[in-house]
C-alpha positions, 0 to 999 in steps of 0.5 A: 531433145538434141541440138540441131547443128546448122552450117553457116558462113560469116557475114561482113559488117557484124561489128556491134556499135555503142548500142549493139548491132543495128541494120535494116530488118531485111538484113536481119531477116535473111537466112543465118544472119541473126543466128550467126550473131546470136551464136557469137554471143553464146560462143563468147559468153560461156557463163550463159551455159547453165545460167539465166538469160533475160530476153525482150525488146521494144515490140518493133517489126521482127521482134517476135520472130527474133525472140523465137529464134533466140529461145531455140538457140538458147536451149540448144546452147545449154541455157538453163532458164530464160526470162522473157517479157509477155508479148516479147516486150521489155524496155531496155531499163527493165531488162537491166532491172531484171538482170540485177534483181534476179542475178542473171548471167546477162540479157539480150535486148532487141531494139534499134532504140529511137530509130524507125520501125517497120518491114523496111526500117531498122532492127537491132540486138545487143547483149547486156552483161551480168551487171545489167549494163551494155557489154564492154568493148572487149566483149563486143569485139570478141563477139565480132571476131567470132562472127568473122570465123563462125561456121555453125550455129546450134538450134532446136527443131521445136514449135514456137513458144506462146509469148502472150501467156504468162507462166512457165514452159519448157523448150527441151531442158530449158525453162522459159518464164513468160513474165509481166514486163512491168511489175519488177520495174514499177516496184523499183520506181516506187522504192526510189520516188515518193508516189504519195506526193506525186499522187497528191500533185495529180489530185490537186485539181490544177495540175495537167500532164501528158506522156507520149509513149510514141506507140513504143515500149513505154506505153504499158509501163506508163499506163501502169505507173502514171494512170493505175498506180499514181492516179493520173486521169485516163488518157494521160498516156498518149499513143500508149499501145506498142506497134511494130511500126510505131504508128508510122512515126519516128520514136525519138522524143525530141521537139521534131518528132513529138510535135503533138505533145509540144503543141499541147504544152503551148499557150495559156491552156497548155499542159503543166508538164509534158514528157515522152520516151523513145522506142526502147524506153531509155530516153526522155524529153521533159517539157513545161508550159511553153518550156523545153528542158534540154537534156543537159539542163535536166541532168544538172537540175536533177543532180542539184535536187537529188536529195529531195528524192527518197531514193537519193536522200543521202546525197549523190557520190558523183556525176558523169556526162558524155563529152558532147553534153553541156557543162551545166552538170560540172558546175553543180558538181563543183558547188557540191564538192563531188566528182564529175566525169567527162566520158565518150558517148555511149552508156557503157562508159558510165558502167565502170563508174557506177559499178565502182561507186564513183557516181550516182547520176549520169546523162547524155545530151541525146535525151538519156538520163540515169542513175545507179538504180540500173545500168542503162539510161531510163526514160520513165525514171527521169519523168518520175524524178521530175514529177516528184521534184514538181510535187516537192518544190511546188513550182512550175518546170520553168520556175525550177529551171530558172532558179537553177540558172540564177544559182549556177548560170545558164549553158546555152546549148543546141545540137544540129544533126545532119542525118544520112549524109554521104559517109565519104564527105563526112569523113573528109570533113573530120579529116579537114578539121583534124588538119586545122587543129594544130594552128587553132589555139590562140586564133580569133574566130569572130568574137571568140578566141580558141583556147584548145582544139583536140580529138577527145581521148578518154582514159577510164579511171577504173580500168585504165582502158583508153578510147581515142577519136571520140569527137572533135572539140574546139574550146573557146575562152569564156566557156563556149564550145563547138563539138563535132562527131559522127554518130553510129546509131543510124543504119544508112550513111553517116550522121554528123552531129554538131554541138554548140554551147555558150555559158552565160552567168548574167541572169538578165541574159537568161531569157534569150532564144537559144538559136539566137543566142548561139547564132554567131557560134553556129555560123563559125562551126559551119564555116570552119568545118565547111559543112555545106561544101563537104556534105551538100547540106545547107541546113540540119535535118534536126535541131534540138 
């Protein structure tokens, strides 16, 4: 079957961000748009010709249609074999797992992560390399440059592939294997954690838990692992069926968008443990009874207790966190005598450190935690880590975190998101702060003295690449910080994220409400950045 050559012209704006290319469904669905980007992958990644490719997504609207396009184009571009999840479903960490386990030449992930789904909502695509991690900046830049000069793409004129039937089919000379999307990932989890101990916890009679899959990709994974393999009661997994529009909800596992789960964890009759994951399965939220674990604290607690897990019993080599993530993990690393790295936001920055064996655990404040088992953040992995920890420590979530604070001190931490603000106003805010920075060190802001003010720049310790303008940092004496950055995960306007952190070593002061404890710093951040004047917003869209 000979390839069909389709003439095309470039589209503007196909530069992938930290999590690939994200646009509205209507943008991707226009003729040639997705095809141009996919062809740019094949044109810049010659190792895919004659190689194996993993393809899958989070089941959102346009997922199935996109997979059919990709399969026909892969065959036309000489890919020898494609592994595709049944029903087009593969979580992002599962894609990484498959790439690594079967030594494929890469994978294509179809997702806009925690963004809403539906015909009027978001879609996304990204390429993961042979290590299982997101493509490097040099690779994504090469793809972008190709999209700006592309004049043709290759496809085959053939029927759609049945994605619902397990087995092997041919598209031209290419073999397509429709595989169980859960089996390989579940086996990996069983190798890392003590499933017998978790099962005993579930069977103890007094332990109650809930997992909110948010009608997103982790539903089938959680059903198989939590209910089928570990014996959690039927109904433990809430909203477990993936839906193209995520049931009309926002698949973002935080206090604002998982309110049903949060309510179930409150009060004397509340669940002992609650967890949620996002659209593509790479994020997590951890709750105890009347207790929320910040992602920053979660990373620190897991690092301090990793030796209790079978897969990490020999200890960890190092920790990495994104720059806006709280410094709680730094204190653990210092106490353990291991390295701790501060990287820009974006999981790909952890990849070099993981591949070089410099770190074992890593995490971001945006509800992402992971380890060297894959090259993506992994929501269900973090949930199983916590469940194994509860089974071994035989304490509640609140007791484990409280013990951690008493040992290392507490980093009070919050993030205020101003979503879909005017991009020009957001840019003026950033420019305004940069102009202020030279005069800030030594200046008093309320009860605080500025220790430093900078625009974060990262030099990769492995390949010496430099990433500039990665977020504005205002460090205050005593360990407090204000961080501001514009996020690239949305599809409209700009999202301004403001991170506030304060360190409290005194255990007698560890029980304050977070927003109250940080109230003076929140006011300083708003006034210094002129948020209301420059964005028109009097309050954040989301507080976590």
